[in-house]
N, C-alpha and C positions, 0 to 999 in steps of 0.2 A: 505494500500500500504506500509506504515511503517513497518507494523508487517511482512510483505512477505520479506522487505529488511532484518529485523533482523534475521529472520529464515534462509534467504540464507547465511548470514554472518557466524551464527553458524554452517550450514552445512559445509561452507568452512572450518573452523577452524578444525572440527572433521575430515574431510576428509583429511586435510593435516597432522594431528597427524597420521593417520592410514597410510598413504602412505609414511611418512618419518620414519616409524618404531619406532617413540616416543611414548610410552604408555601413553594413557588417565588416570590420577591417578583415583582410585575408592575409593572415601573417604580419608582415610589418608594412603592408601596402598603405600609402599615405591616404586619409580620408579627406573630406572637404575641409574639416577643420583644422587638420594638420597640415594641409599643403598651402592655405591660406593663412596659417598662424604667423603673427609679425615676429622678427627678430630684432626689431628697432629697439633701442632703448631710449628714453625720452620722448621727445616729439617724433611722431611716426611720418616718414617720408617716402612710403611707396616703395621701398626697397633700395633707394638710390644710396651709391656709397662712392665718395670721390676719394680716389686713392692717391697719395703722395708717390711719385717715381722719382728715384735718383738716377741722373744721367751724367756722363761726361761734361755737359754744360749746366749743371746744376739741377735743382729739384723743379719737377713741374708735377701738374694733377691730372689724371686721367678719370672719365666719368663711367660709371658702371650700375646697373640697375637689375636687381633679382626680381624674377617673376615665380612665385610659389616656393614651396620649400619641401625638398625630398633629400634626406641625410645620405642617400645611397646614389642617387642620380642628380649629378649637378653639371649642366650642359653650359660650357662658356663658348660664346659665339664670336668668331672672327669675320669680319667682313671684307669684302674684295675691294678693288680699284686699281692699285692702291688710293686710298683718300677718300672712299664713299664713307657714309656714316652708318651707324647699327640699323638705321630705320626700315631697311629693305628686310631685316629680319622679323619686322611685325607680323607677318604671316604665322609664326610660330605660336602666336595667341590662339589662333583657330584649332589648334590640334593638341600642342603639347599639354596645357591644363587638365584636359579630359583624361589623360593618362597618368597625372600625377607626376609628370617630369617637371623638375625645375631647371629653368635656363636663365642666363645671364647675360643681357645686353652689355657691350664694352665698347665705347669708342676709343680706338688707339690713338696715341699722342698725334695732334695734328689734324683729327677729325672730329666733327660734332660738337658735342658739349665739352669736350677735353681741351687741354690748353694747346695752343699753336705757338711753337717757338719762333717760327718763320726763319728757320735755319735749315738749309739743305743738308748740311752734314750730319743732320739728326735723322735724315731718311735712310737709315742703315738696316739691313736685315738682322745683323748680329745685335744692334741695339734693341731692335723690336723683341727679338727672343728673350732679353733679360727684363724687357718691360712686361712681357706676358708672364714670367716669373715672379716678378714683384706683384703683379695682380693676383696670381694663384696664391701666394703667400698671405695676401692682404684679405682675401676672401676666404680663406680656410679650407681650399680646396687640396685634395690629397689622394692618394691611390686608391683609396676606397670608395671615392665617389666623383672624381673628376674626369669628365670627358671633354674633349677639345674638338670643335667643328670650324675647319677652316673652308672658306669658300674662296675660290679664284686666288687672288694675291693672299687671303688669308688661308688658303691651302699651303701656299709655299711657307709660310709663316709657321703654320701647324706640324709640316714637317720638319722643319728646322728646329722647331721647339722639342719635338719628339727624339730626334737625334742626339740632342743633348740632355733632356730631361724627361724620358720617357718613364722614369721608374716614379715619377710623380703622377702618371696616368693611370686611369682604369680603362679608358676607351680613346680612340683616334678616328675622327671622320676626316676624310680628305675629300672635298666635294669641288668637282669641276675645276681641277688643276692638275696638269702634267708635272712630272717629276724632273723635267729638262726643259729651262727656257729655250735652248738653241732648237730642240725638237718641235717645242710650240710654234716658233717663228718659221719652222720649215713646213710644218702642217698648214700654217696659214698661207704660205706661198704655193705649195704644191697641191693643196686639196681645196680649201676655202676660196682662194683667189680664182681658181678655174670654175667654180659654180657660179660666178658672177658675169653680168654681161660684160663683154670685152670693152665696148666704148666707155661704159660705166666705169670699170676698172682703169682704164687708160688716164680718164679724167683725174680721178681719186690719186693715181700715182704721180700724175703732173703736179697737182697741188702739193703733195708731200715732198716731191723733189724741190720745189721752190720755198718750202717750208712757210707756205701760207695757211697754217691750220685755221686761222681766225676766218678764212673765206668762208661765207654762209653756204656756198655750194657743195663743200666738203661736206659737212655733218647733212645737208640736205640730199646728199647722194646716198651716204652711209646708213642714214636711218631706215629707208625701205629696202636697200639693197644689201644690208649687211647685218644691222642690229635687229631688225625684225623678222629675220630668218635665223640668226645664229645667238643673238643675246636674249631675247624674249620673243616668243613667237606669237604671244597675243596681239590682235590688231592694235596697231599705234595709238589710235583714238580710245583704246580701253585699257592702255597699260595701267598697271594698280598704282595708285597714288602713292602708297609708301616706298615703292621702288623709284618713282619718279623722283620723289621728294629727297630719297638718298643721293640719286645720280646727281641731281640738280646742286648739291650742296659738295660736291668733290672737291678736295683740295688739291688744284691745279699744279702748284708747286710739288706737292708730294708725287702727284701721279706722273707728272713729266720726268722728275728725277729718277724715279724708279722703274717706270713703266716704258717712258719715252713718249714723244708727241704723237706717234702714229698709232693709229687705232688697229692697225694690222701688225700683228706680230709684237715684238717687244725691241727696244732699243735703249732703255735705261740703264741704271747700275745693275739690273737684277739679268741682263742679257745674256750672261755667260753661267748663270746659276744651274747647277745640274747635281741631283743627289740620287742618281739611279743607281750608282754602284753601292750606296750606303743603305738603301732600303731594306737589304737582308737583316741588318741589325735590329730593326725594329719589331720588338716582340710583343708590344702591346696590342690587343685585339684591334682590328682596324677596318672600317668600313670606307670604301672608296665609291663615290658616286659620279657617275658621267652620263651624259645625255646624246642621243644620236646626232642632233643637230648643234652641237655644243661648238663654240670656238676652239675647245680642246678636244683632241684624238680620242674617242670612246674607248678604241683598242688599247691605246695607251694606258687608258684609266683601268681598265681590266687588267691588263699586264701587271700595274702597281699592286693590285690585289693578290697577285701570286707571287709578287717579289718580297713583300713583307711576310712575317712568319706565321700570322693569323689573321689573313685577310677574307673579305666578303665584297663581292661587287655587286652594285646596284645599277642598272640601266635604266634611264627615264626615256622611253623611246620616243615621245612625243615632245620633248623638251629641247631647249636651247641652255645657254650658259645660266641663266636664271631660272632653271627647271623647278626650284622650290615655288615658284609662281606658274609657270606654263605646263609643267606636269605635276601638278601639286600633289595630287592623291597618290602617285606612285612614290614620290619623294618622302612625304610624309609617313606612309606606311612602310616603307622601307627602313627609313631612320628609327622610327618607333619601334620596330620588330629588333633591330640590331641593339639599339639600348636595352631593350627588357632581356635579349639572349645573354648581353653580357652581364647583366645584373643578376640573372638566373644561374650563370655559370654554364648555359648551354653552348657558348661559344668561348672555347678554351684554347 
C-alpha cells in the first residue's frame, strides 16, 4: 500500500510538471530557468562583458555578450571579414537557445563595439591569437566547455588558435575557410573567375589593375555577378538585415591590411598563410563546414576534416560563403548535432 502511495505521488509531480509547461530536467540538460539564469553581479547588463586586452601597443578593450547559460557548452563566435562585426551571427538566436546552447558574441579588436587602435601594425594574426586567449581566460572558458567557431577570416584565427592552444578547447568549428590562402587564391582564379561572364570579369580586372576600388562600377558588377552567387545566394533585395548591418560596418583598414583590396582572392598580409601541414596535430574534435557555391573550395574543406585527428564534414549544398543564412537549416542542424555529439562523448 505504501509503494502505491509513493507511485501516486511521483505520478502527480510528473503530471504537474508537464501540464505547467516546466520541463523535467534530463540529466544535466539546461532548463528554461537555468539557461536564462543571470550570472551578472550588481546591475544586470544582458550578459555584456568588456574585457581589457594587453597588447604590444598598450591596453585596449574588446566587447563580448553572453547569450544563455550552459556550463558544458559555451560557443565563442569569431566573425570574418577581416573587419566585420559580430552582428551577422544574430541568426544564432533563432536556433541555439531552443537547444540550451550558450553562445558568446565577440567583436575582435578594431571591430564593432570594441576599441579601434587605428594602427595597422595591430592587424596581425599572431596578436589576434593572443587576444582570443585573453578573452577565453576572462570569460572562464576551458577544455570542459569551450567550443570555438570561426567563420571565414575567423576560421583562420580559429585554426591558428587551435594549433597553439588546443588543450583549452572542447571543440573546434571551421566554417567556410580553407587551410591555405594561396590555394584559396588559386581557387578564385581557376574556378570562380571562370564561372563569371568574361566581359564582366575583364572590367573587374581592369578596375583592380588601376587600383580604382572606389569606382562604383566595381561593386556594381561584383554584387550581382559574384556576391549574390558565392557570398549569399538570397536575392539581393532580401539580404538579411543583420548580415547587411555587419558588412556595412566593416573596418576597411583592417580588411585591406589583412585581406587586400581585391574582392577576388587574397593579397594582404595573410596572402602566404598556410597551415595544411600542421593540421594533423589538431586532436580536438573538429567540425568543418563548407558550401557548394562558396568562395572556398568545398572539396578542400572536406579534406580538412580528414586531415585533423577527429574530424567531421558538413556540406551546405544550397549555400554560399554565408551559408548560416542561405542554407540555414542545414548549417544549424549540423552545428547543433556536432555540439551535442561532442558533449555526450559520441564524437571522440
